[in-house]
Backbone and ligand atoms as CSV (ligand in chain L), in Angstrom:
chain,resi,resn,atom,element,x,y,z
A,1,MET,N,N,0.842,-1.166,-0.007
A,1,MET,CA,C,0.034,0.016,-0.003
A,1,MET,C,C,0.917,1.278,0.000
A,2,THR,N,N,0.572,2.210,-0.845
A,2,THR,CA,C,1.309,3.418,-0.853
A,2,THR,C,C,0.606,4.539,-0.163
A,3,HIS,N,N,1.313,5.409,0.617
A,3,HIS,CA,C,0.767,6.533,1.174
A,3,HIS,C,C,1.540,7.745,0.622
A,4,SER,N,N,0.812,8.702,-0.026
A,4,SER,CA,C,1.483,9.881,-0.469
A,4,SER,C,C,1.652,10.785,0.697
A,5,GLN,N,N,2.788,11.558,0.759
A,5,GLN,CA,C,3.016,12.485,1.852
A,5,GLN,C,C,2.026,13.627,1.730
A,6,PRO,N,N,1.438,14.123,2.788
A,6,PRO,CA,C,0.572,15.278,2.589
A,6,PRO,C,C,1.436,16.481,2.285
A,7,ASN,N,N,0.820,17.489,1.564
A,7,ASN,CA,C,1.560,18.761,1.340
A,7,ASN,C,C,1.153,19.766,2.399
A,8,ALA,N,N,1.847,20.843,2.495
A,8,ALA,CA,C,1.684,21.851,3.607
A,8,ALA,C,C,0.226,22.338,3.594
A,9,ARG,N,N,-0.293,22.674,2.372
A,9,ARG,CA,C,-1.669,23.216,2.280
A,9,ARG,C,C,-2.692,22.208,2.798
A,10,ALA,N,N,-2.502,20.908,2.450
A,10,ALA,CA,C,-3.416,19.873,2.881
A,10,ALA,C,C,-3.324,19.722,4.429
A,11,LEU,N,N,-2.159,19.892,4.957
A,11,LEU,CA,C,-2.007,19.826,6.464
A,11,LEU,C,C,-2.705,20.941,7.192
A,12,ILE,N,N,-2.582,22.170,6.646
A,12,ILE,CA,C,-3.194,23.324,7.213
A,12,ILE,C,C,-4.619,23.105,7.214
A,13,THR,N,N,-5.251,22.632,6.177
A,13,THR,CA,C,-6.654,22.405,6.109
A,13,THR,C,C,-7.096,21.311,7.039
A,14,ALA,N,N,-6.384,20.157,7.010
A,14,ALA,CA,C,-6.839,18.984,7.761
A,14,ALA,C,C,-6.691,19.252,9.251
A,15,LEU,N,N,-5.645,20.074,9.658
A,15,LEU,CA,C,-5.500,20.291,11.076
A,15,LEU,C,C,-6.134,21.672,11.538
A,16,GLU,N,N,-6.741,22.368,10.575
A,16,GLU,CA,C,-7.426,23.619,10.930
A,16,GLU,C,C,-6.525,24.597,11.456
A,17,LEU,N,N,-5.407,24.878,10.834
A,17,LEU,CA,C,-4.293,25.756,11.413
A,17,LEU,C,C,-4.603,27.159,10.906
A,18,GLU,N,N,-4.111,28.074,11.739
A,18,GLU,CA,C,-4.165,29.550,11.376
A,18,GLU,C,C,-2.773,30.182,11.421
A,19,GLN,N,N,-2.628,31.300,10.770
A,19,GLN,CA,C,-1.283,31.943,10.847
A,19,GLN,C,C,-0.990,32.390,12.250
A,20,HIS,N,N,0.243,32.214,12.650
A,20,HIS,CA,C,0.715,32.685,13.980
A,20,HIS,C,C,1.474,34.034,13.803
A,21,VAL,N,N,1.348,34.903,14.804
A,21,VAL,CA,C,2.030,36.191,14.781
A,21,VAL,C,C,3.577,36.006,14.691
A,22,GLU,N,N,4.158,34.947,15.197
A,22,GLU,CA,C,5.552,34.644,15.060
A,22,GLU,C,C,5.996,34.204,13.706
A,23,GLY,N,N,5.039,33.855,12.818
A,23,GLY,CA,C,5.312,33.139,11.554
A,23,GLY,C,C,4.834,31.760,11.830
A,24,GLY,N,N,4.663,30.990,10.655
A,24,GLY,CA,C,4.134,29.568,10.688
A,24,GLY,C,C,2.668,29.594,11.010
A,25,TYR,N,N,2.170,28.404,11.338
A,25,TYR,CA,C,0.724,28.214,11.479
A,25,TYR,C,C,0.541,27.349,12.792
A,26,PHE,N,N,-0.692,27.495,13.455
A,26,PHE,CA,C,-0.850,26.839,14.704
A,26,PHE,C,C,-2.386,26.608,14.909
A,27,ARG,N,N,-2.736,25.712,15.810
A,27,ARG,CA,C,-4.043,25.701,16.415
A,27,ARG,C,C,-3.897,25.135,17.872
A,28,ARG,N,N,-4.543,25.767,18.800
A,28,ARG,CA,C,-4.567,25.315,20.144
A,28,ARG,C,C,-5.396,23.996,20.176
A,29,THR,N,N,-4.768,22.952,20.716
A,29,THR,CA,C,-5.556,21.615,20.752
A,29,THR,C,C,-5.983,21.261,22.086
A,30,PHE,N,N,-5.483,21.920,23.172
A,30,PHE,CA,C,-5.846,21.563,24.503
A,30,PHE,C,C,-5.605,22.753,25.476
A,31,GLN,N,N,-6.546,22.902,26.399
A,31,GLN,CA,C,-6.315,23.799,27.589
A,31,GLN,C,C,-6.959,23.062,28.746
A,32,SER,N,N,-6.279,23.155,29.910
A,32,SER,CA,C,-6.758,22.297,31.045
A,32,SER,C,C,-7.970,22.886,31.710
A,33,ASP,N,N,-9.131,22.840,30.973
A,33,ASP,CA,C,-10.386,23.465,31.495
A,33,ASP,C,C,-10.840,22.826,32.767
A,34,ASP,N,N,-10.575,21.523,32.993
A,34,ASP,CA,C,-11.105,20.719,34.091
A,34,ASP,C,C,-10.217,20.859,35.437
A,35,ARG,N,N,-9.181,21.640,35.392
A,35,ARG,CA,C,-8.301,21.715,36.604
A,35,ARG,C,C,-8.266,23.183,37.061
A,36,ALA,N,N,-7.891,23.299,38.304
A,36,ALA,CA,C,-7.794,24.666,38.913
A,36,ALA,C,C,-6.811,25.487,38.055
A,37,MET,N,N,-7.108,26.784,37.922
A,37,MET,CA,C,-6.161,27.651,37.276
A,37,MET,C,C,-4.869,27.929,38.158
A,38,VAL,N,N,-3.843,28.355,37.483
A,38,VAL,CA,C,-2.603,28.587,38.282
A,38,VAL,C,C,-2.433,30.106,38.408
A,39,GLU,N,N,-2.055,30.497,39.604
A,39,GLU,CA,C,-1.853,31.938,39.877
A,39,GLU,C,C,-0.442,32.243,39.593
A,40,ILE,N,N,-0.119,33.177,38.656
A,40,ILE,CA,C,1.226,33.660,38.458
A,40,ILE,C,C,1.222,35.128,38.642
A,41,GLU,N,N,2.390,35.808,38.631
A,41,GLU,CA,C,2.427,37.279,38.796
A,41,GLU,C,C,1.448,38.010,37.983
A,42,GLY,N,N,1.330,37.663,36.697
A,42,GLY,CA,C,0.480,38.379,35.842
A,42,GLY,C,C,-0.995,38.035,35.859
A,43,GLY,N,N,-1.395,37.095,36.703
A,43,GLY,CA,C,-2.826,36.735,36.761
A,43,GLY,C,C,-3.021,35.254,36.793
A,44,GLN,N,N,-4.188,34.781,36.312
A,44,GLN,CA,C,-4.522,33.382,36.334
A,44,GLN,C,C,-4.247,32.747,34.938
A,45,ARG,N,N,-3.658,31.573,34.933
A,45,ARG,CA,C,-3.382,30.858,33.761
A,45,ARG,C,C,-3.878,29.441,33.862
A,46,TYR,N,N,-4.118,28.775,32.666
A,46,TYR,CA,C,-4.346,27.362,32.639
A,46,TYR,C,C,-3.074,26.662,33.184
A,47,LEU,N,N,-3.344,25.450,33.758
A,47,LEU,CA,C,-2.194,24.626,34.216
A,47,LEU,C,C,-1.364,24.301,33.044
A,48,MET,N,N,-2.083,23.956,31.886
A,48,MET,CA,C,-1.293,23.622,30.658
A,48,MET,C,C,-2.170,23.908,29.423
A,49,THR,N,N,-1.477,24.307,28.423
A,49,THR,CA,C,-2.097,24.426,26.977
A,49,THR,C,C,-1.199,23.726,26.050
A,50,SER,N,N,-1.794,23.390,24.909
A,50,SER,CA,C,-1.031,22.643,23.883
A,50,SER,C,C,-1.459,23.199,22.471
A,51,ILE,N,N,-0.498,23.251,21.610
A,51,ILE,CA,C,-0.747,23.546,20.219
A,51,ILE,C,C,-0.075,22.613,19.194
A,52,TYR,N,N,-0.604,22.603,17.942
A,52,TYR,CA,C,0.131,22.115,16.771
A,52,TYR,C,C,0.899,23.383,16.316
A,53,TYR,N,N,2.121,23.205,15.744
A,53,TYR,CA,C,2.802,24.353,15.118
A,53,TYR,C,C,3.524,23.795,13.919
A,54,LEU,N,N,3.229,24.531,12.789
A,54,LEU,CA,C,3.709,24.117,11.464
A,54,LEU,C,C,4.526,25.240,10.798
A,55,LEU,N,N,5.769,24.895,10.349
A,55,LEU,CA,C,6.472,25.823,9.385
A,55,LEU,C,C,6.364,25.290,7.952
A,56,THR,N,N,6.267,26.187,7.001
A,56,THR,CA,C,6.137,25.769,5.620
A,56,THR,C,C,7.124,26.599,4.725
A,57,GLU,N,N,7.209,26.231,3.526
A,57,GLU,CA,C,8.096,26.966,2.599
A,57,GLU,C,C,7.694,28.403,2.446
A,58,ASP,N,N,6.354,28.695,2.484
A,58,ASP,CA,C,5.984,30.108,2.377
A,58,ASP,C,C,5.908,30.806,3.759
A,59,SER,N,N,6.101,30.067,4.792
A,59,SER,CA,C,6.287,30.751,6.060
A,59,SER,C,C,7.236,29.839,6.926
A,60,PRO,N,N,8.499,29.976,6.573
A,60,PRO,CA,C,9.544,29.051,7.095
A,60,PRO,C,C,10.193,29.443,8.406
A,61,ILE,N,N,9.784,30.628,8.979
A,61,ILE,CA,C,10.561,31.088,10.172
A,61,ILE,C,C,9.527,31.412,11.264
A,62,GLY,N,N,9.789,30.842,12.459
A,62,GLY,CA,C,9.190,31.297,13.713
A,62,GLY,C,C,10.105,32.320,14.323
A,63,HIS,N,N,9.734,33.604,14.280
A,63,HIS,CA,C,10.708,34.657,14.708
A,63,HIS,C,C,10.928,34.729,16.199
A,64,PHE,N,N,12.017,35.323,16.568
A,64,PHE,CA,C,12.424,35.317,17.955
A,64,PHE,C,C,11.271,35.870,18.791
A,65,HIS,N,N,11.097,35.155,19.853
A,65,HIS,CA,C,10.128,35.529,20.905
A,65,HIS,C,C,10.511,34.865,22.161
A,66,LEU,N,N,10.002,35.413,23.288
A,66,LEU,CA,C,10.265,34.856,24.605
A,66,LEU,C,C,9.038,34.563,25.384
A,67,ASN,N,N,8.949,33.415,26.012
A,67,ASN,CA,C,7.688,33.093,26.812
A,67,ASN,C,C,8.217,32.896,28.252
A,68,GLN,N,N,7.331,33.399,29.244
A,68,GLN,CA,C,7.637,33.127,30.669
A,68,GLN,C,C,7.481,31.714,31.050
A,69,SER,N,N,6.657,30.924,30.343
A,69,SER,CA,C,6.376,29.572,30.703
A,69,SER,C,C,7.441,28.594,30.121
A,70,ASP,N,N,7.472,27.426,30.692
A,70,ASP,CA,C,8.218,26.295,30.144
A,70,ASP,C,C,7.509,25.722,28.949
A,71,ILE,N,N,8.156,25.368,27.898
A,71,ILE,CA,C,7.543,24.775,26.723
A,71,ILE,C,C,8.274,23.478,26.276
A,72,VAL,N,N,7.514,22.407,26.154
A,72,VAL,CA,C,8.129,21.192,25.675
A,72,VAL,C,C,7.611,20.989,24.207
A,73,HIS,N,N,8.459,20.796,23.256
A,73,HIS,CA,C,8.198,20.673,21.856
A,73,HIS,C,C,8.325,19.204,21.445
A,74,TYR,N,N,7.378,18.736,20.674
A,74,TYR,CA,C,7.419,17.324,20.224
A,74,TYR,C,C,7.359,17.229,18.706
A,75,TYR,N,N,8.283,16.647,18.137
A,75,TYR,CA,C,8.396,16.604,16.658
A,75,TYR,C,C,7.456,15.551,16.092
A,76,HIS,N,N,6.783,15.908,15.051
A,76,HIS,CA,C,5.824,14.970,14.320
A,76,HIS,C,C,6.265,14.538,12.958
A,77,LEU,N,N,6.268,15.461,11.986
A,77,LEU,CA,C,6.279,15.081,10.581
A,77,LEU,C,C,7.110,16.092,9.718
A,78,GLY,N,N,7.606,15.559,8.633
A,78,GLY,CA,C,8.119,16.485,7.536
A,78,GLY,C,C,9.653,16.654,7.656
A,79,ASP,N,N,10.138,17.818,7.301
A,79,ASP,CA,C,11.511,18.163,7.336
A,79,ASP,C,C,11.913,18.645,8.699
A,80,GLY,N,N,13.198,18.672,8.889
A,80,GLY,CA,C,13.710,19.092,10.279
A,80,GLY,C,C,13.460,20.635,10.425
A,81,ILE,N,N,13.485,21.002,11.698
A,81,ILE,CA,C,13.338,22.452,12.187
A,81,ILE,C,C,14.504,22.748,13.064
A,82,GLN,N,N,15.169,23.837,12.633
A,82,GLN,CA,C,16.329,24.263,13.491
A,82,GLN,C,C,15.961,25.295,14.536
A,83,TYR,N,N,16.210,25.063,15.770
A,83,TYR,CA,C,15.881,26.041,16.849
A,83,TYR,C,C,17.115,26.768,17.266
A,84,SER,N,N,16.962,28.075,17.378
A,84,SER,CA,C,18.017,28.915,17.879
A,84,SER,C,C,17.550,29.490,19.266
A,85,LEU,N,N,18.280,29.179,20.330
A,85,LEU,CA,C,17.901,29.545,21.668
A,85,LEU,C,C,18.941,30.451,22.291
A,86,ILE,N,N,18.559,31.620,22.710
A,86,ILE,CA,C,19.435,32.510,23.414
A,86,ILE,C,C,19.038,32.580,24.903
A,87,PHE,N,N,19.998,32.110,25.760
A,87,PHE,CA,C,19.691,32.059,27.228
A,87,PHE,C,C,19.997,33.473,27.803
A,88,PRO,N,N,19.437,33.734,29.001
A,88,PRO,CA,C,19.611,35.092,29.595
A,88,PRO,C,C,21.113,35.453,29.746
A,89,ASP,N,N,21.998,34.539,29.887
A,89,ASP,CA,C,23.450,34.938,29.968
A,89,ASP,C,C,24.102,35.179,28.615
A,90,GLY,N,N,23.322,34.995,27.503
A,90,GLY,CA,C,23.870,35.222,26.181
A,90,GLY,C,C,24.291,33.942,25.447
A,91,THR,N,N,24.248,32.807,26.201
A,91,THR,CA,C,24.608,31.542,25.556
A,91,THR,C,C,23.634,31.199,24.432
A,92,LEU,N,N,24.233,30.785,23.268
A,92,LEU,CA,C,23.411,30.405,22.125
A,92,LEU,C,C,23.418,28.890,22.006
A,93,LYS,N,N,22.184,28.288,21.906
A,93,LYS,CA,C,22.171,26.844,21.740
A,93,LYS,C,C,21.341,26.601,20.472
A,94,THR,N,N,21.932,25.764,19.525
A,94,THR,CA,C,21.211,25.446,18.285
A,94,THR,C,C,20.934,23.977,18.295
A,95,VAL,N,N,19.596,23.659,18.057
A,95,VAL,CA,C,19.075,22.282,18.167
A,95,VAL,C,C,18.226,22.087,16.920
A,96,VAL,N,N,18.370,20.873,16.323
A,96,VAL,CA,C,17.549,20.479,15.204
A,96,VAL,C,C,16.507,19.463,15.711
A,97,MET,N,N,15.195,19.773,15.515
A,97,MET,CA,C,14.202,18.811,15.763
A,97,MET,C,C,13.917,18.080,14.439
A,98,GLY,N,N,13.786,16.748,14.556
A,98,GLY,CA,C,13.588,15.910,13.325
A,98,GLY,C,C,13.593,14.461,13.642
A,99,SER,N,N,13.413,13.648,12.679
A,99,SER,CA,C,13.259,12.171,12.951
A,99,SER,C,C,14.564,11.447,12.898
A,100,ASP,N,N,15.693,12.074,12.399
A,100,ASP,CA,C,16.960,11.442,12.316
A,100,ASP,C,C,17.660,11.424,13.714
A,101,VAL,N,N,17.109,10.621,14.542
A,101,VAL,CA,C,17.605,10.551,15.941
A,101,VAL,C,C,19.075,10.140,15.995
A,102,ILE,N,N,19.414,9.112,15.080
A,102,ILE,CA,C,20.774,8.712,15.072
A,102,ILE,C,C,21.797,9.862,14.761
A,103,ALA,N,N,21.350,10.710,13.814
A,103,ALA,CA,C,22.211,11.881,13.472
A,103,ALA,C,C,22.191,13.043,14.458
A,104,GLY,N,N,21.459,12.779,15.586
A,104,GLY,CA,C,21.438,13.806,16.646
A,104,GLY,C,C,20.239,14.698,16.579
A,105,GLU,N,N,19.283,14.442,15.693
A,105,GLU,CA,C,18.125,15.312,15.739
A,105,GLU,C,C,17.229,14.889,16.905
A,106,CYS,N,N,16.446,15.834,17.405
A,106,CYS,CA,C,15.674,15.625,18.649
A,106,CYS,C,C,14.165,15.429,18.309
A,107,LEU,N,N,13.583,14.454,19.038
A,107,LEU,CA,C,12.146,14.356,18.999
A,107,LEU,C,C,11.423,15.235,20.019
A,108,GLN,N,N,12.194,15.626,21.135
A,108,GLN,CA,C,11.628,16.440,22.134
A,108,GLN,C,C,12.593,17.519,22.383
A,109,LEU,N,N,12.037,18.742,22.731
A,109,LEU,CA,C,12.983,19.864,23.084
A,109,LEU,C,C,12.316,20.660,24.202
A,110,HIS,N,N,12.955,20.849,25.312
A,110,HIS,CA,C,12.399,21.628,26.415
A,110,HIS,C,C,13.080,23.000,26.345
A,111,VAL,N,N,12.306,24.049,26.269
A,111,VAL,CA,C,12.802,25.442,26.350
A,111,VAL,C,C,12.257,26.057,27.612
A,112,PRO,N,N,13.142,26.337,28.594
A,112,PRO,CA,C,12.666,26.963,29.869
A,112,PRO,C,C,12.145,28.342,29.611
A,113,GLY,N,N,11.262,28.782,30.506
A,113,GLY,CA,C,10.740,30.146,30.513
A,113,GLY,C,C,11.954,31.123,30.520
A,114,GLY,N,N,11.779,32.262,29.803
A,114,GLY,CA,C,12.813,33.361,29.807
A,114,GLY,C,C,13.897,33.162,28.781
A,115,VAL,N,N,13.780,32.221,27.874
A,115,VAL,CA,C,14.724,31.951,26.835
A,115,VAL,C,C,14.186,32.462,25.538
A,116,TRP,N,N,15.032,33.215,24.738
A,116,TRP,CA,C,14.608,33.665,23.422
A,116,TRP,C,C,14.686,32.523,22.483
A,117,LYS,N,N,13.706,32.369,21.673
A,117,LYS,CA,C,13.515,31.195,20.756
A,117,LYS,C,C,13.169,31.607,19.444
A,118,ALA,N,N,13.877,31.075,18.373
A,118,ALA,CA,C,13.419,31.193,16.915
A,118,ALA,C,C,13.568,29.857,16.321
A,119,SER,N,N,12.751,29.606,15.243
A,119,SER,CA,C,12.839,28.349,14.521
A,119,SER,C,C,12.847,28.602,13.027
A,120,GLN,N,N,13.562,27.669,12.323
A,120,GLN,CA,C,13.658,27.804,10.840
A,120,GLN,C,C,13.476,26.399,10.229
A,121,LEU,N,N,12.600,26.361,9.260
A,121,LEU,CA,C,12.404,25.157,8.500
A,121,LEU,C,C,13.662,24.757,7.716
A,122,LYS,N,N,14.111,23.534,7.852
A,122,LYS,CA,C,15.335,23.158,7.037
A,122,LYS,C,C,14.885,22.622,5.663
A,123,ASP,N,N,15.758,22.721,4.751
A,123,ASP,CA,C,15.455,22.248,3.383
A,123,ASP,C,C,15.176,20.744,3.368
A,124,GLY,N,N,14.300,20.294,2.604
A,124,GLY,CA,C,13.960,18.807,2.603
A,124,GLY,C,C,12.903,18.549,1.614
A,125,ALA,N,N,12.528,17.289,1.576
A,125,ALA,CA,C,11.580,16.789,0.462
A,125,ALA,C,C,10.152,17.244,0.836
A,126,ALA,N,N,9.784,17.410,2.057
A,126,ALA,CA,C,8.377,17.639,2.443
A,126,ALA,C,C,7.915,19.035,2.219
A,127,GLY,N,N,8.737,19.982,2.510
A,127,GLY,CA,C,8.329,21.436,2.377
A,127,GLY,C,C,7.552,21.983,3.545
A,128,TYR,N,N,7.558,21.174,4.646
A,128,TYR,CA,C,7.025,21.598,5.931
A,128,TYR,C,C,7.646,20.884,7.044
A,129,GLY,N,N,7.453,21.383,8.213
A,129,GLY,CA,C,7.802,20.699,9.462
A,129,GLY,C,C,6.699,20.921,10.459
A,130,LEU,N,N,6.223,19.780,11.123
A,130,LEU,CA,C,5.168,19.837,12.018
A,130,LEU,C,C,5.584,19.356,13.442
A,131,ILE,N,N,5.316,20.205,14.422
A,131,ILE,CA,C,5.595,19.826,15.795
A,131,ILE,C,C,4.313,20.057,16.680
A,132,SER,N,N,4.379,19.661,17.999
A,132,SER,CA,C,3.423,20.164,18.983
A,132,SER,C,C,4.166,20.773,20.059
A,133,GLU,N,N,3.513,21.642,20.791
A,133,GLU,CA,C,4.095,22.276,22.034
A,133,GLU,C,C,3.130,22.109,23.155
A,134,ALA,N,N,3.654,21.770,24.330
A,134,ALA,CA,C,2.935,21.816,25.619
A,134,ALA,C,C,3.487,22.924,26.430
A,135,VAL,N,N,2.626,23.840,26.857
A,135,VAL,CA,C,3.060,25.090,27.504
A,135,VAL,C,C,2.447,25.034,29.024
A,136,SER,N,N,3.393,25.232,29.951
A,136,SER,CA,C,2.928,25.241,31.383
A,136,SER,C,C,3.773,26.231,32.218
A,137,PRO,N,N,3.034,27.135,33.018
A,137,PRO,CA,C,1.652,27.432,32.955
A,137,PRO,C,C,1.170,27.808,31.531
A,138,GLY,N,N,-0.084,27.635,31.272
A,138,GLY,CA,C,-0.683,27.665,29.900
A,138,GLY,C,C,-0.345,29.026,29.201
A,139,PHE,N,N,-0.339,28.952,27.888
A,139,PHE,CA,C,-0.003,30.161,27.116
A,139,PHE,C,C,-0.952,31.334,27.333
A,140,ASP,N,N,-0.361,32.519,27.410
A,140,ASP,CA,C,-1.164,33.748,27.428
A,140,ASP,C,C,-0.294,34.738,26.715
A,141,PHE,N,N,-0.884,35.564,25.821
A,141,PHE,CA,C,-0.132,36.580,25.146
A,141,PHE,C,C,0.602,37.564,26.134
A,142,ALA,N,N,0.046,37.776,27.315
A,142,ALA,CA,C,0.704,38.691,28.262
A,142,ALA,C,C,2.066,38.121,28.651
A,143,ASP,N,N,2.327,36.882,28.582
A,143,ASP,CA,C,3.579,36.247,29.007
A,143,ASP,C,C,4.551,36.071,27.844
A,144,MET,N,N,4.156,36.643,26.653
A,144,MET,CA,C,5.008,36.356,25.400
A,144,MET,C,C,5.464,37.785,24.971
A,145,GLU,N,N,6.768,37.809,24.619
A,145,GLU,CA,C,7.287,39.049,24.012
A,145,GLU,C,C,7.859,38.713,22.686
A,146,LEU,N,N,7.450,39.445,21.663
A,146,LEU,CA,C,8.146,39.294,20.363
A,146,LEU,C,C,9.419,40.037,20.307
A,147,GLY,N,N,10.379,39.466,19.677
A,147,GLY,CA,C,11.750,39.974,19.653
A,147,GLY,C,C,11.768,41.325,18.839
A,148,ASN,N,N,12.336,42.349,19.367
A,148,ASN,CA,C,12.580,43.596,18.635
A,148,ASN,C,C,14.061,43.604,18.257
A,149,ARG,N,N,14.240,43.815,16.962
A,149,ARG,CA,C,15.679,43.689,16.396
A,149,ARG,C,C,16.678,44.544,17.180
A,150,GLN,N,N,16.267,45.870,17.307
A,150,GLN,CA,C,17.259,46.744,17.961
A,150,GLN,C,C,17.468,46.428,19.438
A,151,LYS,N,N,16.447,46.106,20.173
A,151,LYS,CA,C,16.595,45.820,21.575
A,151,LYS,C,C,17.478,44.510,21.762
A,152,LEU,N,N,17.081,43.478,20.911
A,152,LEU,CA,C,17.807,42.185,21.084
A,152,LEU,C,C,19.312,42.371,20.641
A,153,THR,N,N,19.579,43.180,19.653
A,153,THR,CA,C,20.936,43.376,19.262
A,153,THR,C,C,21.718,44.113,20.354
A,154,GLU,N,N,21.080,45.044,21.015
A,154,GLU,CA,C,21.731,45.741,22.168
A,154,GLU,C,C,21.987,44.737,23.300
A,155,GLN,N,N,21.073,43.841,23.546
A,155,GLN,CA,C,21.207,42.944,24.626
A,155,GLN,C,C,22.288,41.823,24.286
A,156,PHE,N,N,22.256,41.380,23.008
A,156,PHE,CA,C,23.180,40.269,22.630
A,156,PHE,C,C,23.919,40.655,21.387
A,157,PRO,N,N,24.860,41.640,21.480
A,157,PRO,CA,C,25.581,42.107,20.245
A,157,PRO,C,C,26.320,40.963,19.576
A,158,GLU,N,N,26.691,39.996,20.272
A,158,GLU,CA,C,27.436,38.858,19.704
A,158,GLU,C,C,26.570,38.037,18.736
A,159,HIS,N,N,25.195,38.145,18.950
A,159,HIS,CA,C,24.342,37.433,18.031
A,159,HIS,C,C,23.584,38.279,17.013
A,160,SER,N,N,24.168,39.426,16.736
A,160,SER,CA,C,23.501,40.448,15.885
A,160,SER,C,C,23.067,39.943,14.513
A,161,ALA,N,N,23.947,39.061,13.914
A,161,ALA,CA,C,23.535,38.565,12.551
A,161,ALA,C,C,22.379,37.602,12.594
A,162,LEU,N,N,22.301,36.813,13.637
A,162,LEU,CA,C,21.209,35.875,13.844
A,162,LEU,C,C,19.915,36.654,14.117
A,163,VAL,N,N,20.056,37.675,15.059
A,163,VAL,CA,C,18.883,38.504,15.460
A,163,VAL,C,C,18.316,39.177,14.249
A,164,GLU,N,N,19.254,39.741,13.392
A,164,GLU,CA,C,18.871,40.429,12.147
A,164,GLU,C,C,18.000,39.556,11.312
A,165,LYS,N,N,18.445,38.294,11.115
A,165,LYS,CA,C,17.827,37.320,10.220
A,165,LYS,C,C,16.486,36.826,10.791
A,166,LEU,N,N,16.393,36.745,12.106
A,166,LEU,CA,C,15.270,35.963,12.637
A,166,LEU,C,C,14.253,36.886,13.591
A,167,THR,N,N,14.336,38.185,13.266
A,167,THR,CA,C,13.331,39.120,13.861
A,167,THR,C,C,12.484,39.751,12.767
A,168,GLN,N,N,11.234,40.127,13.131
A,168,GLN,CA,C,10.298,40.756,12.169
A,168,GLN,C,C,10.431,42.293,12.192
A,169,VAL,N,N,10.601,42.828,13.422
A,169,VAL,CA,C,10.527,44.297,13.567
A,169,VAL,C,C,11.676,44.794,14.213
L,1,GUN,N1,N,2.386,29.489,21.463
L,1,GUN,C1,C,2.248,28.355,22.333
L,1,GUN,N2,N,1.017,28.108,22.649
L,1,GUN,C2,C,0.275,29.011,22.070
L,1,GUN,C3,C,-1.151,29.242,22.082
L,1,GUN,O1,O,-1.887,28.576,22.786
L,1,GUN,N3,N,-1.601,30.383,21.369
L,1,GUN,C4,C,-0.721,31.109,20.638
L,1,GUN,N4,N,-1.210,32.131,19.970
L,1,GUN,N5,N,0.602,30.951,20.611
L,1,GUN,C5,C,1.039,29.813,21.371
């Protein structure tokens, strides 16, 4: 039996994804409605939320942003996705999520709260990369900051080329 690989458009339709402000496409798949909310400094949050997140050839970059919550990423399908993480002390960590575990690609990636994160679709046969994210405490726009090129360059001058490439504003 042969299975043809879905293309990016078919996945967006089948998974009912929308454009994300960071770039790429997403849909929230879960929020912990049946559990007590968590109190954080900024207010009440779900204990956990989860999304699908897709990068495609026409939206291949998740631009730099920072979330206060911890996020665990789970790789599903398609081409690899390269993550650039800048920690508060300026340390840059580059990780590729993908299915080639033997070559060092990751199926899971934990990004602690307070870390700047960007993602880039790698070249490959599929033309998309699909992951899921579990966010705890649950995602809220108030806990998320989109990376500003000038501000990030001032904070991390050693990463100015990367910041230039992977910021929107
Ligand atoms: N990033 C991680 N989780 C979410 C979410 O639930 N909504 C949005 N817009 N972005 C996210």
